N, C-alpha and C positions, 0 to 999 in steps of 0.2 A: 655443513652447517652440524654442530653436534647435537645428538639426542637431548642432552640437558638443554640446550638454548632453545631448541624447538619446544619442551616442555614449557620453558620459562615464559617464552613469547603468547603459548596459548592461554597461560594462566594468566597474565596480563591482560590478554583481549577479551576474557572472560570477568575479570575484575573492572574494566572500565565501566563508565556510566551509559546508560543508553544513548546519550549525546553523542560522546566519544566514541561509542562503537557505530553510529550512525556515519561520522567523518572517517572513519577508517573502512568502512564497506567499501564494494566497489559501487560505482555511481548508480542511483538508483533510477530506473524509468521514472517520469513524471506525468502524471493526467492532471491536469486541471479542468474542471467542468464546471463552467460560471454561467449559470442559469440567469433568465431574465425577468427581473421584475416578480422575483419569488418571496414572498413573505415571511418574516422571522415564525408565524405559527401554523404555516401550511404543510408542514411536514410531521407523518407520525410521531417522529423522535422527538420535535419540538412542540408536541401537545394537540396535534390537530385531532379533531374527533374521527375516529376510525369509521362509525357510521355514516361521516360523509366524503371523507377522501381515504384511499389507503397507499400508503408509499412503503412498500416492502423493500425495495431497492434501497432509498434512501436511509431507511431504518439498518438495513443489514449494513449499513456501511459504520451506521453509530454502534452498532453490535460489534463489530470489528474493528473500532477505530475508537478515534476522541471526538468526541461534542464539544464545540464550543459554544458558550452562553454569551460572551461578550465580542462577538468579531464585527468590525465596522468596515462599512464602503466609507471612502473619502469624500465621495459625492450621492446624493439621494437620487440621480439620475444617470442615464447610461455610460454618455462618452467619458465623463470623468473617470468613472472608476476602472473603464478598459484601458484608459492612458495608463493610468497610475498602476495596473497589475502588471502591465508589460514594461514601465520603466522604472518603477520604483521612485517615482516624481509625482508631487500633487500636481494635477491638473490644472490649477489656478496660476500655475506660474508660465504658463502657455497663453496664446492669444486668446483663447477661450477660459478668459480668468473672470467671468460673470457666471459661471454655474450652470450653463446651458449645453446643448447637444450639438452636434454636426448635424447639416442637413445632407441629403444624398449625393449632392454636387459641391461639397468642401473638398479641398485637398488635405494630404496627409497632413496629418497634427503631431507625428513624430517626426523627427530629425533623423535623417538616414544614418548620422553619425555618431547618433546617441544609444549608447548600450540598452540592449531589451533582454527581457528575460529569454527570448528565441536566441539571439546572438550570444549570450552569456554561455547558455547551455552548447550551442552549436559550437563555440570555442572549445567544448569540454570532449568533443566526439559525438555529440547528440544528432540524431535524425529529428527533424522538428517538421512539427505540422500545426497549422489554424484549420479549424473548421468551424462554421457557424456564423455566428453575427458579429460582423466586424466595428462597424461606426465609427471606422478612425480615419475616413477619407482617403484618396487616391490621389496620386499624381501631385503637381505643384501650382496649378492654375484652376481658378473658379469662373463658371461652373466646369464640372467634370466632363468629359466628352466620354460616354460610354461606349461610344462606336470606334474607340481607338484603343491603344494600349493603356492599362492602368498601369501607370509606373513612373514614380516609385509606389510600393504598397507592401504588403508583409514580406515577401521573397527578398526586399531590400533591409529589411529589418532584422532578419537570421531565421525566418522559416524557410524551409526547403519546399512545403506545398501550401497552398490555400483552395480551399473549396467554401464559398461565402456567400452571406447574405450581405449586400452593401450596407444599408443602414439597420433598418428595422423589420420585423415580419409586419407583411402586407405594406413594406413601402414601394413609392412610386415607381422604381425600376422595375419591379416584378421579375426580376432576373436571379441566377446565381455568378457568382465571380469564379473562374478557377484560374489561379495563377495570375496571369497578367491580362486577361481577356475575359468578357464576359462569356460565360458557357454557353457552346453551341449556336454565337451569332454567326448570321447569313449573310448580313449586309448592312451599310452605313444608313439603310433607309429607317423612317420611324413612321408608325401610324398613332399619334397621341390619342387618348380618349380619357374621360374623366378618371382620376385616379390611375392613371397607367400612363408610362413615358413612351410607351409604343414601340419598345426597340425589336428588332426583326430577330429574333431568340426564344428558344423556349420560355416560356412563363411558368414562374412557380404556382403551384396549384398550393393555396394555404393550407389544409386539412392534411396533405401530402410532405409539407415542408420538413416537420420534425424527423420523420422515416427516412426521407432522403439525406437529410443532414447526418444521420445516424447511421445510414448504410456506408457514408462517405469515410466516417470515423471511424466505423470498425473495418471497413476495407483497407484504410492506412495502416491501423493496427496490424492486420494479418500479415502486409507485407513487410514488417518489421522482422516476423519471426526467423530465427535463424541467422540474423544478419551481424550477430555477435556486436551490435554496439547498443547504448542505450539509448531510448526513444522520449520525445517530450511532445504531448498532444495537448493543444490548446483548443478545448471542445467548449464551443459558446451556444447552446441551445436557444432556440428563439423563445421557447416557452417559458413565462406564461405573459408573455406580451401580448397587447392589442395587435391586431384583432383575436378576439378568442376564438380559434378554429380547431377543435378536438378533431382527431382523425376517426376514419370510420371503425377502427377497432375498440376506442374508449367511448364513443358517443352513447350518452346515454346512461352511463355504468356509477356515475356518481350521482349521490342525492343532493350535492352541492352545485349541481347542473353544469352548463356546460365549462364555466372554470374548473369547476372539480375534475371534470374528464380531462382538460388541458393538462391539470397537474397528474393526473394519469400517465398522460403522454410523455412528460417529462420523467417521470420515476421508470417509464419502459424504455427510455434512451439511458438511462444511467445503468439500468439492469443488462441491457446489452452491451454497454463497455465493460461492466464489471465480468460478464459471462466471458467476453472476448479474451479477456485478459486472462481468466481461468483456462480456457482453451489453449492458449498459448503456452502455459505454464509461466506465465510473467506475473502473476499476481504477490508473489511472495517478495519481488525485489521491485515493488511498483509502490511510488508515493502516490494514492489518490487524494485529490483535494476537491470536495462539492461545496459550492456556495452558490451567491447570487450577486448582481451587479448592485443592487439597491433594493429598498424594502417593497412590498406591493401594494398595488393600487387601491385605496379604499373609497375612491369618489363615488358618490350614488349613481352619476353619470359618467358614462363612457361611451365609446363608440359601440361596443357589445350590449352593455347596460349587464354583463353576466356577473360582475363583482357585487352587484348591489344584490342580486339573487342568490348567491353563496353566503353572502353574510345574514341575510333572512334567515336561511335555513340553518345558521349558527356557526358557520364557518369563520373563525377569527383569524384573519390573514395573515395579520401582523403580532399574533398573540395579545399580550395586555400592553402591549405597547401604542403609545399615543402618535397620530397620524401615519403617513405613508409615502410613498414615493411623490418627489419633487419638495416635502417639507424638509423643516430644520428639525423637526422630533423625532424620537428615535426609531419609531417605525418606518422613518425614511431610510436611516442607515445602518441598523443592527438587522444583521443578516445569519441564516442558517449557515454554519461551518464546520465542515465535518472532514479530518483528516484519518487515512489509513495507510499504515506502512508496517504490516505483519513481521513481528520480531523487534520493533523501534518504538512503534507508536502503541502504548498499552492499550489493549482491546477493551471495549468497553468502559469507557472513562469518559469523564466530563471534565472540562476546565473552565474556569471563571478569568482567566486570564484576558486582559482588554489586547485583544489584536487587531491590526487593519489590514485589509485587503494589498495596499500599497507594500505591505511587509512580504510579500509573496517572493519580490527580487532577492533581498537579502537572505532570506530564508533557504532558498533553492540554492543560492551561492555557497552558503553554508553546508549542505549538505551534499555538494560537488567539491567540498576541500576549500572553498574560499569564504572563510569566515570574517576576513575583514574586508570590508571595500573602501574604496578612496573615495569619500562622498562630492568630492570634486568633479571625478571624473564619472560616476556611476551611482545610480539610485539615491539621490541625496536624502530623501524622506523616508527610507525604508530600512528597518529594524529587523534584527536575525531573531525569528521567533522559533526557530528550531527545539532549544532548550522547552518549549511551551508545549511543542509535539510530542517529543520522547521523554521528558523528564515531568518533575512536579516542582518548578521554582516556587520559592515561599516569599519573593518579593516580585513586585510587577518587574516585566522586562522593558515595559514603554511608559515613559514618563507623563507623556499627553501626546495626544491625537488630533488633529485638526480635520475638520470637517466642514462642507460646504453645502447650501440647499441649491436647488435649481433656480432660486432668485437671486443667489450670490451672498446670502447671508452666512455669515461665518459662526462655527462653534467652536468649543474646544474641549475635549473630553481630558480629564486628569485626576487620577485615582477616582473618588466616588463622585467628582464634580462635573458638572456639565454648565459651561457659559456660555452665552447665546449674546453674540454681540448686537445683534437686531438690525443691522445696516446692510439692506438691499443693493445689489448693484444691477445696473441698467445693462440690457443686451443693447450693443451698438446699433444706435438710430431708434432707438424706442427711450420711453420714458420710464423713469423710476416706478414701481409698484406703489399704488396707493395706500394711505393710512386706514382705508376702511375697505371692507371685504372680506371674504372668507380666510384669506391670508393675513390679515391684518396684526393679529396676536404674534406672529412670527418675526414682526418688524419692530423690535422694542429689546431693549438689555434685559437678560433675566438669567437667573441659576439656577440648578436643581442640584439635590443631592440623590444620585440615583441607586443610591445603596439602600436607601429608606423610601424612596418615591422614584421606581423606575417608570413609573406610569406619567411622569412630569406634571404633576398637579398642583404643585407648592412652591411658587417661587421665592426663593429665599435669599434673594441678592442683600436686602436691607439688611439681614441678621448677621451677613458674613460680609463685611465691604472689604476685609483684608483677602479673601480669597478673591474676589472680583478684582481688585486692583492687580494681584499677583498673576490671575489668568490673562486679563486683559495687555498687562505688559510681555507675558510669552506671546499670544497670539499677534501683537504687533511685531515683536522681534523675527517671529519665524517667517514672518510673511515679509519682513525688510530682507531679510539675508536669504542666501540662495539652499539652505537647506533647513532641515529640523532634526535630522539623526545627530546624536553625541558625537 
């Protein structure tokens, strides 16, 4: 190649947009940190009072990357979001169409022939690992028998390694799962007790669980050093899900009580991941995403009752947003979302693009050179948001985004509008929720302009019947067809 051509190609690369340079670069490592029940207002960079909680590592990510102000989970509870992150598909298209979650004994929700984020990246040469909360089931029959091989599971979906909490922090299994087996399983004997399935295996120690999961994530990352292949880590901490169990290291450190202490545990885990990438000299070519599976819990009565104490101290768990986990309100869906990729994602920037966690599949695909996906074959509800990460699009990249509450109520976000259909769906074998009670106001049609009323205080459906008609039609159409991506 002549020197003139070399100079030309170098100049062309420099002239490319950040998005184009991202596609031209060597495949980036990808680390997704999906926290649990972590609210929109619970990090310092999202307005949390530093006198109550301190999140220096999340704040560092925001300084070194881009903070999104309108990022949404597709469900206001755990399983639906985790399904959508890995498949790029809305969970209500599955058997779990009523908005709820899987039990610890439900079979695998994702079909093994469905493309996932892990299988996509593995096809591009990535080493892949899942560490943390799984909550997507194991095997093919119910109830899952944890004394036997737990297959199919994450390894059949494209992950090379799994070290997981099967369902939730403090769940009845009380064990970890490594690859296809309960970690350290000694026999098929069980000695059940209240709140414990009684498996003959090492039992999780709740205050130590965050540290143990982070140890595993860090160890896996360190094993990738020098292997000359990109890696994908899906790290799903259990904080700040009930039961609120801060570690010995953080206990008593927050003026927001144990809930604030547990936020500190989450931030420490984020910091350990970032420090490990630094020590590996991998940070410069790693896209790190920090977010949450749904909004924070704002109920006054919970297992630990620590959220009420934190709110009484002044912590605005979901910031100015209405409601929280399980709800159809913004507090159930709008979550922190920070992306860092040095040289591609501009540091210290903020974006108000409406994005969904369901979009992570198409965005990762674009980052590895697959900007166009066949929606009939993969990720039918996922939109490429890489331009929102690396550039400054002047127009919305998403026309609309569908949301579903834990009671099965649908809503659609489109531009400034949020239309709530208001019709709950019943879990199989249960009655529809009543029209009275604390959730009753969610079970009626209503329209909000989030641009002028982000706290959803004034229903403007009567003033905008044309908007209601249009969004109702879009919602029906996207439910009836098998895709929503244009």
